[in-house]
N, C-alpha and C positions, 0 to 999 in steps of 0.2 A: 612681458619683458620691457624694461626701460631702454630707451635709445641711448641715453647718456647718463652716467652717474659719476659724481665726484664725492669723495668722502675725506674730510679733514685734509684738504689739499693746501699746501704751502708752495709758492713758486718764487724763485729768486733769479735776479740777474747779478751774477757774481756775489758779492757780500750783501747785496741789498735785497731784502725780502719784500716783495711787492704784493703778494696775495697771501692771506693768512687764514687758515682753518676754514676753508670754503667747502660746504657740502650742499648739494642739491641733486635732484633726479628729474629727468625729462622723459615722459612717456612716449612710446612710439606714436608718431603722427601729431604730436603736440608742437606748438610754436611757443618758445620760451625766450624771454628777453632778460639781458643783464643791462641795467641802467645805472647811471651815476655820472658824476663830473669827470673830466679828463684826469687821468692818473689814478683812478680808483681801482684799476686792475682788471677791467672788463676784457679788453683785447688780449691781455696776457693769458687769461683762461683759455680763450680760443686757440692761442698759439701753443699752449701746453697740450691741448687735446689733439691738435693737428701735428704735433711733433716739432714745432718751430721754437719752443721754449722747453728744452729738455731738463732743466735744473729744477725739479719739483719733488716733493715727498707727499705721501698719502696714497689714495687709490683713485684711479680714473678707469672707468669701464665704458666701452662702446659696444652696444648691442650685447651686453653681458660678458664681453671679453675684456680682461684687464689690459690696460694700455701700458706698453713698455716705454722706456725713456728714449730709445733710439728710433731710427727710421723703420716704418712698418708698411711694406708694400701692400699687404692685404687690406690695411686701413683705407687706402686710397679708393678702393672699390666700394666702400660703404659710407665714407665721410669725406666731404670736400668743403673747401673754403672759398668764399667770395669776398674780395678785399674792398676797401673803401674807395680807392682811386683806380678806376678802370684803365686809365691811360698808363699809369705806372705799372700795373700788373700785366700788361700785354707787351710783348716784344715789339719794338717799333719797326724792326726790319723784317718781320715775318708776316706773311699774309694770314688772314683769318682762317683760311683752310689749314695752313700749317699749325696754327695755334690750337685748333680744335682736334686735328688729327694726331697731335703729339701724344696725348695720354693713351690713345688707342694703339699707337705703334709701340709705346713702352710696354703695354700689357699684352701685346701680340694679338690684338683684336682685328679681325678682317672686315671687309665691306666698309672701308673707312669713308668713301665718298657718300654712300647712302646714309650713314650714321651722322656725318657732318651736316648734310642737308636737312635731315630730320631734326637735329638739335637746333639749327637755325630757325626752322619753321616753328619749333616749340616756343621760341622766345620772340617770335614775331618778325623775323628777318627772312627775306627770300634768298634763293641760291646766288643771286648776283653779288651778294656780299662776300662770297667765298674767297675771291682773289683781290679784295681790297686790303689796304694796310690800316692800322689803327688811326693814323692821322687823317685818314679820309672819312672817318666816321664821327658823328656827333657824340657828346658825352653819354647820352642815353643809349645810343646804339652800341658804344663800347661796353657799357655795363651789361647790356643784353648778351654780348659776346662772352663776357666774363662769366655770366650765369650759365650760358650754353656750355662753356668749357668745363664748369663744375659738374654739369650733368652728363658729360660724355661717358663716364663709366657706370652710369645708372646707380648713383649712390642712394642710400636711404636717408642720409643726414646732410644738411647744409649748415655750415658755420658762416654766419653773415656778419661781417665786421663793418658797421656803418655803411651799408650798401647804397644808400641814397644821399648821404650828406654832401657829396661833391657835385651834386646835380642841381639844376634849376628846379624851382618848386613844381612847375607843371610836369616836368620830366620825372620828378620824384613820385608823383601820383601814378604815372604810367608803370614805373618799375615796381611799386608796391602792389598794384593790381596784378601785374604779371606774376610776382612771387606768390600772391594768394591763389591765383589760378593754378600755378605749377604744384603748389602744395596739395590742392584738392585733387588734381588729375593724377599725380604721381605718388600720392600718399607719403609725402616727405615730412621729415621732422626738421624743425628749424631751431637753431640757437642763435639769437640775434643780439648783437651789441649795438647800443645806441644811447644817445642822450636825449632823443626826441620822443617825448611821451605820447603825442598823437600818433606817431608811427607804431608804437607799442599797442596803443588802443585799437588800431586798425588791423594789425597783422598777428597779434599774439593772444595766447590764452592765459598765460601767467607771466609774472616778472619777479626778478630778484633785484633789490636795490643795494648797490655797493657803495661803500665809503671807506677810504683809506685801506683798501685791500680786503675788507671784510664784507660779508653780506649782513645787512642790518634788518632786512625784512623781505619775505616772500609773500606775494599776494596774487589773487585772481585779477584779471583785467577789469572785471566788473567793479571791483573795489577801487581801481585806479580811475575809471570813468566817473564814479560817484564821489571821489575824493575821500574814500573811507580807509585810507592808509593810516597806519597807527604810529609809526616812528616819526619823531620831529623832523629828521632829515628828509624822509620820504615826502612829508607834507611840504617842506620847503621846495623840493623839486616840482611837486604838483602845483604849488602856487606860482612858481616861476614859469610854468608852462601855460599859464593863463586861466587856471581853474578847471571847471568841469569840461571833460573831453568828449567830443562826439565821435561816432564810429566811422564817419566818412573820410575819404582821402582824396 
């Protein structure tokens, strides 16, 4: 079974169609990237899958189940999103304990303290962080909390919207290593949006290149590393990244 499938999906904001005829499938356990310049429609696809952009046509399936256009409580247990800016995505007046316990309370899940502490440990933070506020944390620590929040309901799929672009380079490497570790340990599927091809090289198995709301090429990450992309626009992105890409982060 595929984790995520899109077939002939168009997505609009009001009268403006921003994604056109997009189709791809992501296998369970795979890490798949959407790459392209700003405005190409990458993040809009994540929003449609998560329910934040309901104006779309076509077919979206998550673990084989067709995705409706409205809110879907059951989807939250299998698919969660990590946003670009961890400070903006965390409530400034709520403690980390409140932030992590909220999805458990919404879904009636007990043993909240133990689950919160386990989630913090999974992302490399100890229990002392439970009662701190977002402004008391560094950018990397806030993004670890955001990842922990996404994992609270034990989802199978994470939608990652530029999860390291707001961080310093050294902290980016820490978060990427954490994401790779979590995928391995928890059998997660990733759909990553980024413009950073070295990040794709390190974290992903395949990528789709988007331009003007359309997918122009889908390739294995080995083709990316070797510069064996076929579309002129894909090669432009490759050259802009500095050429051949190593696997390290």
